[in-house]
C-alpha positions in Angstrom: 0.0 0.0 0.0 1.5 3.3 -1.1 -1.3 5.8 -0.6 -1.2 7.4 2.8 -4.9 8.4 2.7 -5.9 4.9 1.9 -3.7 3.6 4.7 -5.3 6.1 7.1 -8.7 4.6 6.2 -7.4 1.1 6.8 -6.1 1.9 10.3 -9.4 2.2 12.1 -11.2 -0.4 9.9 -11.3 -3.0 12.7 -12.5 -0.6 15.4 -9.2 0.3 17.0 -9.6 3.2 19.4 -8.5 6.7 18.4 -6.0 6.7 21.3 -4.3 3.6 19.9 -4.4 4.9 16.4 -2.7 8.1 17.4 -0.1 6.2 19.4 0.7 4.0 16.5 1.0 7.0 14.2 3.3 8.6 16.7 5.5 5.6 16.8 5.7 4.8 13.1 5.3 8.3 11.7 2.6 7.4 9.1 -0.2 5.0 8.3 1.8 3.5 5.5 4.6 2.6 7.9 2.1 1.0 10.2 0.8 -1.1 7.3 4.3 -2.1 6.3 4.9 -3.3 9.9 1.5 -4.8 10.5 2.9 -8.2 11.3 5.3 -6.9 13.9 5.0 -7.7 17.6 4.8 -4.0 18.4 1.6 -3.5 16.2 0.1 -6.6 17.6 0.7 -5.4 21.2 -0.9 -2.0 20.6 -3.9 -3.1 18.5 -4.9 -6.0 20.8 -8.1 -7.9 20.1 -9.0 -6.3 16.7 -5.6 -7.3 15.3 -6.8 -10.3 13.4 -9.4 -8.2 11.5 -6.9 -5.4 10.9 -4.1 -7.7 9.5 -6.6 -9.5 7.3 -7.9 -6.3 5.5 -6.7 -6.4 1.9 -6.1 -3.4 -0.4 -8.8 -4.7 -2.7 -11.3 -4.9 0.2 -10.4 -1.3 1.0 -10.9 -0.2 -2.6 -14.4 -1.8 -2.6 -15.4 -0.1 0.6 -14.2 3.3 -0.6 -16.3 2.9 -3.8 -19.3 2.1 -1.6 -18.7 5.1 0.6 -18.6 7.4 -2.4 -21.8 5.9 -3.8 -23.6 6.4 -0.5 -22.5 10.1 -0.4 -20.2 9.5 2.6 -17.0 11.6 2.6 -13.8 10.8 4.5 -12.2 13.5 6.6 -8.6 12.6 7.2 -6.4 14.1 9.9 -3.7 16.2 8.3 -5.7 16.8 5.1 -8.0 19.5 3.9 -11.5 19.3 5.3 -10.6 17.9 8.7 -12.2 20.0 11.5 -9.4 22.1 13.0 -11.2 22.2 16.4 -10.7 18.5 16.8 -7.0 18.6 16.0 -6.1 19.1 19.6 -4.3 16.7 21.9 -7.0 16.9 24.6 -9.7 15.9 22.2 -7.9 12.7 21.2 -8.6 13.4 17.5 -9.7 10.4 15.4 -7.5 10.1 12.4 -10.5 9.3 10.2 -14.0 10.8 10.3 -17.0 9.6 8.2 -19.2 12.5 7.2 -22.6 12.7 5.3 -24.2 16.0 4.6 -22.9 19.6 4.5 -19.3 19.5 5.8 -19.1 23.3 5.5 -21.0 23.4 8.8 -17.8 22.3 10.5 -16.4 25.7 9.7 -19.2 27.7 11.3 -19.5 28.7 15.0 -21.2 25.9 16.9 -22.6 25.1 20.3 -23.5 21.8 21.9 -26.7 21.3 23.9 -26.9 18.2 26.1 -29.0 16.8 28.9 -31.0 13.8 30.2 -33.0 11.5 28.0 -35.8 11.6 30.6 -36.3 15.3 30.7 -39.1 17.2 32.5 -41.5 19.7 30.8 -39.2 22.4 32.1 -36.1 20.9 30.4 -38.1 20.4 27.2 -39.1 24.1 27.2 -35.6 25.3 27.9 -34.0 23.1 25.2 -36.7 24.1 22.7 -36.7 27.8 23.3 -33.0 28.3 23.7 -32.1 26.2 20.6 -34.6 28.3 18.6 -32.7 31.4 19.6 -29.1 30.1 19.5 -29.5 28.6 16.1 -29.6 32.1 14.7 -25.9 32.4 15.4 -24.6 28.8 16.0 -24.8 25.4 14.4 -26.3 23.1 17.1 -24.1 20.0 17.9 -26.0 17.0 19.3 -25.7 13.3 20.0 -29.3 12.8 18.8 -30.4 11.0 22.0 -34.0 11.2 23.1 -35.0 13.9 25.5 -33.0 17.2 25.6 -30.8 16.3 22.6 -33.8 15.7 20.4 -35.8 18.7 21.5 -32.8 20.9 20.8 -32.2 19.5 17.3 -35.9 19.5 16.3 -36.3 23.1 17.5 -33.2 24.2 15.7 -34.3 22.6 12.4 -37.9 23.9 12.8 -36.6 27.4 13.1 -34.3 27.3 10.1 -31.1 26.5 11.8 -28.4 23.9 11.1 -27.2 20.9 13.1 -24.3 18.5 13.4 -25.3 15.0 14.6 -22.4 13.0 16.0 -23.1 9.2 15.9 -21.9 6.6 18.3 -21.9 3.9 15.6 -21.2 3.4 11.9 -23.6 4.6 9.3 -24.8 1.2 8.4 -26.0 0.6 12.0 -27.7 4.0 12.4 -31.5 4.2 12.1 -32.1 7.7 10.8 -35.1 9.2 12.8 -38.1 10.3 10.8 -37.7 13.9 11.7 -34.2 14.0 10.2 -34.9 12.3 6.9 -36.6 15.1 5.0 -34.4 18.0 6.2 -32.6 20.1 3.6 -29.2 18.4 3.3 -27.5 21.8 3.4 -28.6 22.3 7.0 -27.5 18.9 8.4 -24.3 17.0 8.8 -23.9 13.5 10.3 -20.4 12.6 11.4 -18.8 9.6 13.1 -15.4 8.1 13.8 -16.6 4.6 13.5 -16.4 2.2 10.5 -19.6 1.6 8.6 -20.4 -1.8 10.1 -19.7 -0.9 13.8 -22.6 -1.2 16.2 -23.2 1.1 19.1 -21.7 0.1 22.4 -21.5 1.7 25.9 -17.9 2.7 25.4 -18.7 4.3 22.0 -21.2 6.7 23.7 -18.5 7.8 26.1 -15.9 8.2 23.3 -18.5 10.1 21.2 -19.0 12.6 23.9 -15.5 14.0 23.5 -16.4 14.9 19.9 -19.6 16.7 20.9 -17.6 19.1 23.1 -14.6 19.1 20.8 -16.7 20.3 17.8 -18.3 23.1 19.8 -17.2 26.5 21.1 -19.3 25.8 24.3 -21.5 23.2 25.9 -24.9 23.9 27.5 -26.2 21.4 30.0 -30.0 21.7 30.4 -31.0 18.9 32.8 -28.8 16.0 34.1 -29.1 13.7 37.0 -26.1 12.8 39.1 -25.1 9.9 36.8 -25.5 11.2 33.3 -23.7 10.9 30.0 -24.1 14.7 29.7 -21.7 15.1 32.7 -19.1 13.1 30.8 -19.4 15.6 28.0 -18.9 18.4 30.5 -15.7 16.7 31.8 -14.4 16.5 28.2 -15.3 20.1 27.6 -13.3 21.2 30.6 -10.3 19.2 29.5 -10.6 20.7 26.0 -10.9 24.3 27.4 -14.4 24.8 26.1 -16.9 27.1 27.9 -19.6 25.3 29.9 -23.0 26.8 30.7 -25.4 25.2 33.1 -29.1 25.8 33.4 -30.2 25.7 37.0 -33.1 23.3 37.8 -35.5 22.6 40.6 -33.9 21.5 43.9 -36.7 18.9 44.1 -36.0 17.2 40.8 -33.6 14.3 40.6 -33.1 15.2 36.9 -31.4 18.5 38.0 -29.1 17.1 40.7 -26.2 16.8 38.3 -26.6 20.3 36.9 -27.2 21.9 40.3 -24.0 20.3 41.6 -22.1 21.7 38.6 -23.3 25.1 39.6 -22.4 24.6 43.3 -18.9 23.5 42.1 -18.5 26.8 40.2 -19.8 26.3 36.7 -21.2 29.3 34.8 -24.9 29.7 35.3 -27.1 30.6 32.3 -30.7 31.6 32.8 -31.5 32.6 29.2 -29.9 32.4 25.7 -28.9 36.0 26.0 -26.5 35.0 28.8 -24.7 32.6 26.4 -24.5 35.2 23.7 -23.1 37.8 26.1 -20.5 35.5 27.6 -19.3 34.4 24.2 -19.2 38.0 23.0 -21.8 37.4 20.2 -23.7 40.4 19.0 -27.3 39.6 18.2 -30.1 41.5 16.6 -33.0 42.5 18.8 -35.4 40.0 17.1 -33.2 37.1 18.4 -33.7 38.1 22.1 -37.4 38.6 21.8 -39.8 36.1 23.3 -39.8 32.7 21.5 -43.0 31.9 19.6 -43.2 28.2 18.8 -44.8 26.7 15.7 -48.6 26.5 16.4 -51.6 24.8 14.8 -54.4 27.0 13.5 -56.4 26.6 16.7 -53.3 27.1 19.0 -52.4 30.3 17.1 -56.0 31.6 17.6 -55.6 31.0 21.4 -52.2 32.6 21.4 -53.4 35.7 19.6 -56.4 35.9 21.9 -54.3 35.7 25.0 -51.8 38.2 23.8 -54.4 40.8 24.7 -54.4 39.6 28.3 -55.7 36.9 30.7 -59.0 35.4 29.6 -61.6 33.1 31.1 -62.2 29.6 29.7 -65.7 30.6 28.5 -64.3 33.6 26.6 -61.8 31.3 24.9 -64.5 28.9 23.9 -66.5 31.7 22.4 -63.5 33.2 20.6 -62.6 29.8 19.0 -66.1 28.8 18.1 -65.4 25.3 19.3 -67.0 23.0 21.9 -65.8 23.2 25.5 -64.3 19.7 25.1 -62.3 20.6 22.0 -61.2 23.9 23.6 -60.1 22.1 26.8 -58.0 19.6 24.8 -56.2 22.5 23.0 -55.6 24.4 26.2 -54.3 21.2 28.0 -51.7 20.6 25.2 -50.6 24.2 25.2 -50.2 24.1 28.9 -48.1 21.0 28.8 -45.9 22.6 26.2 -45.4 25.6 28.4 -47.1 28.1 26.1 -49.9 29.0 28.4 -50.6 28.6 32.1 -53.8 28.1 34.0 -54.8 30.7 36.6 -57.3 30.5 39.5 -61.0 30.3 38.7 -60.4 28.9 35.2 -58.5 31.8 33.7 -55.7 31.3 31.2 -52.7 33.5 30.3 -49.6 33.2 28.1 -46.5 31.9 29.9 -43.9 32.8 27.2 
């Protein structure tokens, strides 16, 4: 093998960790030299269990895989070559020598911010992730691990409001089931990226490894809700090691899902109580419209309720009359809007906007 780029692709093909790949590159100086010495005891020692698969990979097999990647629209970003994200080329990140990318790779060159949190979020956490992402996506690409809960709310809100997102996978592309809400998004506003070979399945360790890329790709990390033992806190640890800014949203002292975030604050983390705090601390100048109250996408009936309540607090009967719907239909609409945090119920069956 005489092509360094092809040799770099070969190196992680068996699932060797980025740390081991970087160590081998440091020892031998290039991927081609590693390939030349693949049967040496030193390579066997560093590679470990995946060695059999690595040593069995032929150049013809690599050529076949590279053709398939190109046909599937997947681009390889190789460390040391054009296109590789500069923000990952940092010792503290443990940069993967190879990244697989699908979508708009130019998003890697834009300011980005990572929003993380628990999979089992509260309505409060959902509201924060949704509202803040809608505001932040005006100036930042949103980086996410696409997990349910906070991650998903942040990405969906970003895309619903015309923003762009980078999704970092914890598996290879062949093993990723693309969520419905991501399938029809304009390709120019989305990038999927992973350090793992196409066939690699997700594993507990790959989630933890992936977290360093979430923080590494972003200028800052925002933690919305996180219990005491949360993957989001691993991302925070990586962010601190990588000298990234960390913002923490305070939560209820009575909620287990805020114990991790509240502890971060107690330990000295930067508190953020609105998206404006983030903009100001990162010295980002925003137009006035960005800091105005967030108005979510609403159905026709919800929009009618919203416009009616803009004028002030109204009684349930007044809303029924204004909508020209039955009390049961009106009640269902109001209940949904209350759950989403758009309105709040007052004493004696009055309702008012909460955003």
